N, C-alpha and C positions, 0 to 999 in steps of 0.2 A: 504493499500499500504506499502511495506517495505521502510526502509530508503534508501536502495540501489536503488530501483525503483523510489522512489521520487527524489533522486538526479539525476538519469538518465533523468527523465521527465524534471526537472528544466534545466539541461544542454542542452537538445534537444530544449526546448522552447527558450532558449537564442540563440541557433544557428539559429533557425527558424525566429525569429522576424525581422531580417534585410531584409529578403526576401519578407515579407508581405507588399507589396507596394500598395495594394488595386487597382491595375491595372491588372498586370498579375497574381496576387494571391489575390483573394478577401477574405474578412472576412466571414467565414462560420463555421459550427459545423457538425461533423460526424452525419449523419442521417437526416440532415436539407436540405430543398430545398431553403433557404434563403441565398442570396449572397449580400454582401455590397461592393460596389465599390466607389472609388473617382468619383465625377462628372466631366465629361470631359470639361464642359463648364462654370462651376461656381467655383472659387477658395474657398477653405475651406468648400465645400459641399460634401456630400455622396449621393449616389443613391442606392436604395435597390430593388432587382429583385428576382424573383422566377425561379428555374431551372425546366423545364418541357420537356418532350419528344417531339421532332420535333417542338418545338416553339422557336422562336427567343427571346432573353432576352429582346429586346426592346418592345416585345408584352406581357411581363410578368412583368410590373412594379408595385411594391408595394408602393414605395415612390419615386417620381420624384426627389426630393432634400430634404436633411436633413442638417440643420445647427444648431450648438450650439451657442448661443449667450451669451455674458457676461451681467452684470448688466446695461451696458450702450447701450445694443443692438448691439454691435460689434460682428462679427463672430469670433469664437475661432477656430484656426487651429488644426488639428490633431497633438498631440504631441508624440504619440507612438502607435504602433500596436503590440499586443501580440496575440498568438493563442486564448486566452480567452477573450480578451477585446480590445476595442479601446479607447484611452484616449484623451480627450480635456482638458488638464490641470487637474482640480479637478473633471471633469465630465466623466462619463464612459458609454460607450455603450457595452452590452454584450448580450448573449442569455438568454432567460427565457424559457428553453425547446426547442425542435427543431422547433416550429412553431411560436415563438415570439422573439422579441427584447425588451430589457429594457434599458432605459437611466436614470441615476441618478447620484447624486454627492453632494458635499458640496457647500455652498455659494449661491450666487445670480446668477442664470443662467436661460436660457429659451431654448427651442427647437422650431425651425421654420420647419414646414413640408409642403411640396408642394405635395398633393396627386393627383392621376390620375383622380379624380372626376371632376376636373376642377374648384373647388371652390378656393377662394383666400387662399393663404398659411396660415395655422393655426400656432399661436404662443402659446406655453403652458409654463407656469411659473413654476420654481422650487418650488414656495410656495405651490403647491398642491402635491408635492411628485414626485415619479418617473413616467416616461411615458412608456407605454407598447405598442408595434406596432405588429399587427398580420395581417394576410390576410383579417380579418373582419373589421379592422379599428384601431382606436387609443383609448386607455383607460388609466386611472390612475392605477398605480400599488402600491404595498406595498414596504416595504424596499428592496433594491436591493441586500443585502448581500447574500441572499440565492440563487438568480439566478446567481450571480458572482461565488459563491462557486461551484455550480453545473456544470457550464460551465468549470470552472477550473478543476474539477474532471474528466470530460469527456476527456479533452485534456491530462490531466496528465496520465490517464490510457493508452491512445493511444501512446503518446510520450515515455512512459516508456518502450515500446516494441521496440523502435528504435534499429536496429541491430548495433552491435559494428563493426567498420571498421577502416582502416588505418587513421592516424591523418589528412593527407591532404585531405581525402574524407569525413570527419566527418560532416562538415557544410552542404554540398550538400546532403549527405545521410539523415540527419535530416530533411532537407526541402522536399526531395522526399518522406520520410515517412509521413510527414505532408500532402503532396499532396494526398497520398493514403487515409489517414483518411478523408481529406476534401471532397474527392470524393465518400464517402459512402452515399448511399440513401437507403431508404426502399422502395420496390416495393409493392404497394398496392395489396393485395390479394395473394402475393407470399409466404408470411411468411419468407422472407429472406432478407438479405442485399446485395445489388449490389455495387461493387466499379466500378462506371462508368468511361468511358474514360476521361470525363471532365464534371463538372457541367456548364462549359462555352460552351454549344453547343452540347454535346453528353450524353444525359441522358437516359441511357438504358444499358443492358448488351449485348454487341456485343460479339459473340462466341470467335473470334480470340483475341480480347482485353482481355477477361477473362483468356485466357491461359497465356499470358505474365504477366498479373497482379497477377495471382496466383503464378507465379514463384517468384515474388518479395515478395509477402505477406508471403510466407512459412517461411521466416526467422524470422518474428517477431510475426505473428498471423496465424499459419497454419490452425486454424479452419475456419477463415474467407477466407483463400485460398480454402479450400475444398468447402465452401458455393458458391464460384464463379463457380466451376466445376459442383456442383450439379444443379445450375441454367442453366448452359450452356447445361448439358446433360438431363436436366429434362423434355424437351418438344419435343421429337422426333416425326416425322411423322410415320405413320403406316408402311412405307417402310424403316424406320431407318434414314431418313434425319434429321440432326440437323439444327435448325433454325439459320438465320443470327443474329437476335436480339430478346431478351426477354425484353419487356417493360411494362410500366404501363397498357396499354390497351390490351396486348396480346403478340403475337409473330410476327415477320416478317420472313416468310419462303417462300414466292412466290412474283413474280412480281405484282400479284394482291393484295398483302398486302402493297404495297408501298404507301407513303403519295401522295396526289392527284397530286402535282407538278412533282414528280419523275415518277409517273405512266404515266403521259401524255407524258413524254419525253423518258422513258427507259423501260416501262413495257414489250414490246414485240420486242426485238431487233432480227428481223428475219434474217436468213442466208440460204445459199444453203442447209444446213443440218438441223438446227433446224427448228421446225414448227413455223412460225411467228404468227399463230393464237392461240397458246397455252400459257398458263402462264409458266413462267420460274422459276424453283426452285431457291431459294436464300439461300446461306449457307455461310460458310467461310472456308478457306483452312484447310486440315485435319492434324492439328497438336494436336488433342485431346490426342493421346497417349503420345506424347512428354510432354505435360502439366501434364498428370496423373502420368507419371513416376517420374516427379520431386517432387511430393508430398510423394512418397514412402520414409519412414524413418522419415517423419515429422508428418504424420497423422497416428494414430493407430486405424484403423476402418476396418477390413476385410470385413464387410458387404458392406461398401461404395465402396471399391475397386472392389469387386465382381460385383456389379451393374454398376459401372462406366465403367469397361472393357467390359462388355456386351454392353453397349451403344456405346462404341467406335467401337466394331467389327461390329455392325449393321450399323453404319454410313460408315465404310470403305466399307462394301459390297454395300451400296447405291451408292457409287461413281462409282463402276464398273458396277452395274446393270442399273443405271438410268442416269449417267452423261457421259457415253461413247457414245456420240451422233452419231458417225459414225461407231460404231461397230468394231473398229480396236484393241480393247484391252487397248488403252490408254484413260482414261477419260479426258474431256475438261471442261473448264469453260463455262457455258452457258450464263453467265452474268458477267459484270466487278465487280459487288458487291461481287460476290462469291470468288473473288480472294483476297480481301483486298486491292488490288493496283488499285483502281477504275479508275484513270486517266492515268495509264501507257500507253505509245505508243503501247504497244503490242495489246491494245484494240482499236486502230485506224484501225485494220484489221476487216475483217468480222467475226462475231461470228458463232459458237463456237471457242474458242481458246484453243489449246493444248499447254501447257506451261512447260518448263522444271522444274520450281519451284513446280508445281502440281505433276509431276512425282516423284520429290525427296521426297515431303512429303508423298506420297502414299507408296513409297519403305520403308521409315523410319517407317511409321506406321504399315505396314505389318510385318517388322522385329520385332518391338516392340510387336505386337500382337503374333507372333510366339514365342517370349521368354516368354510372359505371359502364353501361352498355355503349353509350355513345363514345366513351373513352377508348373502348377496345374495338371499335368499328362495327358493333352490332346494331345496325340501324333498326331491323325489325324488333329486336328486344327492347330497344329504347322506346320505340312507338308503342309497344304493348304496355310497358310499365306506366308510360306518361298517360296513355288513354285511361288505364284503370285508376290512376290517381285522380284524374279529372272526374270520373264517374263517382268515386268514393267521396270527393269534396262535394259534389252535388248532393249526395245522400247526407253528408254531414250538415250542410247548410239546412236541409229540411228538418233537422233536429232541433233547430232554434225555436224556442217558444217566445214569441214576441211579448205576450202578456206577462210572463214570468221574468223575462230578460235574461235568460241563460239557455245553453244547450241542454236539453233533457236526455236522460237515459230512458230505455224502454225495457221492461221485463216481460218476456213472452208477448210482446207487442203492445203492451199497455204502458202509458207514460208512468214514470217513477217520480213520486213527489218528494224529491230530495236534491237540494242544491249542494254539490260537493266540488272539490278541486278538479274532478274529471271534466267539469263544464268549462274550466279555464284552459285546459291543455290544448285545445285546438289551435291556440296561438302558435304552438310549435311548428305547424305547417308553414307559416310565413305566407300564407295564400288566402287568408280570410279577407272578404270585403270589409271596408272600413266600418260599417255600421255595427258589425259583430265584434270587431276590435274595441270599438267604443263601448259596447255593452259590457265586454269583459273588464275593461278598465274601470267602469262605473262600479262593478261589483268588487273590485279590488279596493276601491276608495270608500266603500260603504261600511261604517262601523257595525251595522247590523248583519253584515255578510262576512267580508274577508279582511277588513281593515282593523285587525286586532292589535294588541300591544306588540306582539311578536308575530310577524306574518311569515308564511301564509297558512292559515288553518286549513285542514283537509275537509272540513264541513262548514257551511256557512253558519255563523253564530245564531242566526234567527231560526234555524232548523230545530224542531223538537228532539231530533237524534243527536244534537251537538253535545260533545262532552270535551272538557279540557284535557282529559288524561286517558280516555279509552282509544285504543289502537284504531287508526284510520277514521275516527268519528270526531276529530277536531284538532288533535295535536299537529304540530308542524313537523314536516319531514324534510330533510335536507335535499333528497333527490327530487321531490316535487318542486321545491323552490329552485333547484338548479335547472330543471327543465322549464319552468315558468320564465326564469330569467333569460334563458336562451330564446323562448318563444317572444317575449317582449323585444329582444334585440332584432330578430329576424322579421318582426312586425313593425319595425321602424321607430321603436321607443327605447333607444340605447341608454338614455339617461335613467329612465325608470329601471332597465335591466341592471345597470351598474349599482343603483341604490339597493335593489333586492339582493344582489350578490353581497354587497357590504353588510347589509342587515343580517344575512345568513351567516357570514363569517363572525359577526359580533355575537350572534345567538349561540353558536357552538362554543365561543370562549366564555360567554356569560354563563352558559349551562355547565361548564366544567369539563367539556370533552365531547368527543363524537359519539353521542348516544343514538339510539335507535329512533327516538322522537323526542319532542319537547312540548311543554305546556304553553299555549299561545298567549296565556295572560301573565305568566310569570317567567317564562323562559327556562324553567327548571326541568329536570328529568322526572317524568312521571314514575311512580313506583314500580310499574311493570316493564318499563322500557329497558332493553338490554343496553349494556355499556361496551365500550371498546368496539363499536359497530363499524363493520367494514366500509359499507358505501358512504356513511357520513364521514368517515376519516378520508376515504379516497376523494370525495368530492369537495371536502375542505381543502385538501391539497390542490386539486384541480382549480377551484375558484381562487385560492390564494395566489397561485401562479398567474392566473388570468389578470388579476388586478395589480400585480406587482411588475408587469412588463413595462 
């Protein structure tokens, strides 16, 4: 590592350390499934868990409690947390490769370990050297210097890539870049690294998350950004459908692939149109071309782009061939999971749901595919995508409800009485006639709708379904804000776009980190929101770079 890179890594590590509270940000290592937290019930104790797909952390306990004791048997509190180590005075806990922890230090000390076996807590003395903890148990180790140096090297390499940003954004950018590194896991059998939404509860590669995460990764590690899209595009169905999730055990692409609990409740949400006896395809919104375009100029690999654009085109055709369930030319969401906004009140209606956000994504994707086809000399393909985008735009405009002043969703053909952020996202097309843009701006400026203390809520405040803290029913999401900011810019409102970007950056800093979502009244993290959340971290980095140029 060069002196410049080493200096960048050291500076980034210093910026990151204050955020590593072992509660919202656990101690971990890129590529590892091990997470170290503070123990909620025992002062001066830690707990060690493993991150696994669709398994609660409480069901994946490696060490129930871990305490470092001094020579008199008293617990030694944590004195410092750095990306590469946790210090208890002169005693250090670090990684010994991705599958083990190592504890060692000078002087007279011991480690008390309460393991899930149910046996009495074991106390291991420093007289016998370092202590090594793996999923197979506890063993004695050799000198800890090598493990600490190797762990520091992993983090130094990652943090040296931290993108340069404006001074007031540097601390949070460093932490968000740490979050992206912390969320790297290896997917067995895939031969690739996935940057998961969060090791605290979301261990897998969700298609939509991969798009937003790649957008941030491109600024410091474009090869890893490409790897996310290769995984997202790498397992299409025979008909071109992209799966919702790529995970350790396979893919999630149908309601029949859901975990047992979800399958029991949600596998076959029937409607007047959809066949309630058939499995429902599960995917995520068609922002694949949006994500792929953002890697152009960052990744120099024509073969990758050729293959990826082909996968995107087949996926786009799938939406129109297999998800237009009423045959009117406008695809619908056949299941809430496919929207990415699972708990939105638009899904209180009967399925399937035709939604203006889906229309906007499809228009944008066909426009981008048309541009790609023109660039490679495919005139017929360009004409086909452009024509379909224009047809979809006409259908989207027909969803505008003049009396209500917003684009409506429709559930099984009936209008849905809920104004949500999906009604704002048609801005992303950059093709709306001025009167619709004016209507959306009026909604954004109305305190009874979307002009909350911290913008932009995902449900209009005047709606009976609005909640400050319930997922997708009011809280602010960084990805929605990022898409809206882009929509404002391409719709001719660059100053408003910049203002929303700056407010979103302030929100993440005010809220204390890249959480899953935020209370629109207080800017705080709601109790159920996940911390160290991948797309919030990635988009903070992306937006911070954008305003720092």
